[in-house]
N, C-alpha and C positions, 0 to 999 in steps of 0.2 A: 228953674233950671240952675240958676246960680246957687241956690241953697243945696240942691242935689250935689253939685260939684264940691261945695264946701264940706258937706257932710261926708262925702266919699273921701276927700282929702284928709279930714280929721280921723276917720276910721282907719284909713291907710297908715297915717302917722302913729296912731295908737297901736295898731297891730305890729308895726315894725319895732316899736319901742319894747313891746313885751315878747316878741319872738326873735330877737336879735341873736347873734352868734354867742352862745354861752358854752363854756366848758362843762362837760358832763361831770358830775361829782362821781368820783370813783370810790368804790367800797374798799375797806382795808385789805380784803382778799385780793382785789384787782391790783392794788398798789404793791402788795407783797409779790404777787406773780410777776409784775413788770420788773421789779427790782431783781428778782431771781433770774429772769431772762437776761437782764443787762449784765449781771454778774457772770452768767454762763457764757455770754458772748465775749466778755472781757477775758475769761479764762481760756476760751478757745483761741482767741487772737494771741494771747501771751504764749500759749503752748506752741502755736505755729511758729512764732518768732523764736522761741527757745529751741525748737527743733531745727530751724534754719541755722541758728548759731552753732548748735552741736554739729550739724553736718559740715559747716564751714571749718570748724576746728578739726574734725576728722580728716577733711581734705588737706588741711595745712600740715597735719602730722604725717599723712601719707606722702606728701611732697617732700617733707624734711627727711623721711626715711629713704625715699628714692635718691635724694641728693647725697645723703650719707653713704648709700651703697655705691653711687657713682664715684664719690671721692675715694672710697676704699679700693675700687678696681683700678 
């Protein structure tokens, strides 16, 4: 019985050593696709931020125009 437990423990240890968490190797195509996706995400985020900045600038100009109209009246 003791030998059975030792053999089981040894097999368990060996199986854990060879089937541990390993990163899967990615092909060059997968790496390129991931990079393209990252770049697209960055472009979308930057475009949204730029759009918000442009809208803020337009609102500021509209406020300045309104203030100038009020000053002239």
